[in-house]
N, C-alpha and C positions, 0 to 999 in steps of 0.2 A: 535870812532863813527862807524867804519866799523862793529865792533862786534854787535852793536845794530841792524844795518840793516840786519845782517845775521840771527838774531832771529825773524825778522818780520813775515816770512811766518807762523810760529807757532801761532803767535798772531792773524793774519788775518783769520786763519782757525777756531779759537775758536768762536763758535756760541753765546756764552755768553758774548763776548767782548762788552762792552758798546759802543754805537755809537760815543760818544765823543772821546773815546780813539782811535777807528778806524780812525776817521776823523783826529785826531792829528797826527797819524802815517803817513797817506797818505799825509797830507799837508807838513809834514817835508820831506817826500820823494820827493815831488814836488820841494822843494827848492834845494835839491841835484840834481835832474834831470835837472832843469833849469840852474843850474850853477850861478856863481856870476854875470856875465854880464846880462843874461836874467832876473835874479831875481830883477834887478833894473827897469824893465819895466813891469813885470807881477807877480802878487801875488795871490797865491791860497787862496780862501776865505772860501769855504765850500764844503762839500761832500754831494750829494743827491743820495743815493744808490750807483751806480757805475759811476755817473757823477760828475766831479770835476769842480766847478765854479772858474774862474780865472779873476781877475780884471786886465786890461791892461791900459797903459798910454793914448793911442789914437787909432784912427781908423786904422792907418798904422800898428801899432803893432798887432792889432786884426787880420787884414787880413794876415799879415806875419805869426803869430802863428797858425792861422787856416790852413794855407798851410802846416805847420809842425806838425799838430795835430797827425797824425798817428805815426810819428817818436817819438814824445814826449810821447804818450801813451805807445809805446813799451819801451822806455827808463825808464819811471816811473814804469811800471810793472816789468821790469828787476831788478830794484833796490828793489822793493817789493817782487820779486820772487813769484808773484801771479797775476792773472788777476783781480786785485782789481778795476781798472778804465777802463771803456770801452768808455767813451766820455769826451771830454774837452769842456766846454762851456765858451767862452771868452766874456767879456763885458767891455765896456769902462767906466772907472771911475778914471780919472786922480788924483783927490783929494784923493781918497782912497789909490791909489798906493803910492803917495807922503807921505801920513801919515804913511803908513805901512813901507816904506823905512826909514823914519825918526825915527819911533819907534824902528826898528831893530837896526839902528845905535846908538841910545841912550839907548838901552835896557840893556847895561852893568851896572847892578845895584850892589850895595854892597852886600856881602854875607848875612849879617844880614837881609837886606830888602828882598832878594830872599827867605831866609828861612821863613820869616814871610808870604810872599805871598804863598810859597809852602805849608805851614801848612793849609792855607785856601783852596787851590785848591786840595790838595792831599787827596781826599775822598776815601771811600770804593771801588768805581769803579776802581780807579787807583791802589789801594793797591791789589785788587783781581787780576787784570790783571798782575801786577808785581810779584805776588806770584809764578807764574809758572816759573819764571826765577831763576834757581838754583845759578848762579854765582852772588854773592853780588855786585860786581863792575858793572856788566852789568845791574843788577836790578836798581841800583842807577842811572846809565846813562839813562835808560829808563824813570824812574820817573822824572828825571830832564828835559828831553826833552819834556815829556808829560805836565808837569806842566808849563814849559816855553811857550809851544804852547797855552795852555788854558789861561794863564795869558795874553799873547800877544793878543789873540782874544778878551779877556775881555777889555783890554785897547783900542784896535782899535774900538770896538763897543761902547765906552763911558761907559763901565762897566755896561751897562743895560742888557747885555746878548742878545741883539737883533742881528740878522743876516742881512746882506745886502739883500734887496728884490730882487726877481727874476725880470729880465728885459724882 
């Protein structure tokens, strides 16, 4: 997985990179920056330009993470090796966080089911973005991560494609 994160700066510099792919990369990086413990209390939801919206369990976590915001932005951008995020916007949505954590825990799906989902999600945008990766193994890792992120977002939004509203 480290190999994937080493190639991220090249993707983020690409002005033709589809917004969904950019968002998937940054949300995946948030999970890495947050770590296992924090990921159980805060879930990245969407990217709005350079602002990353993050759902948290309760007001206490919101205040705590707001106080760590500068450190988290630095950590996130260090992983991305790019100043891709300049602001973290935290909002309380306990149900969303619980649902996301549950989905993540139960998202280990059989290979055949994942392949079927991947074939639906893996459109021209992702193929085009992945085409610049010369290493076939790295290309497949990127496609798998992006498809998984998009599929997870689709499941979390009730497969309607809706995004959580701004609060």
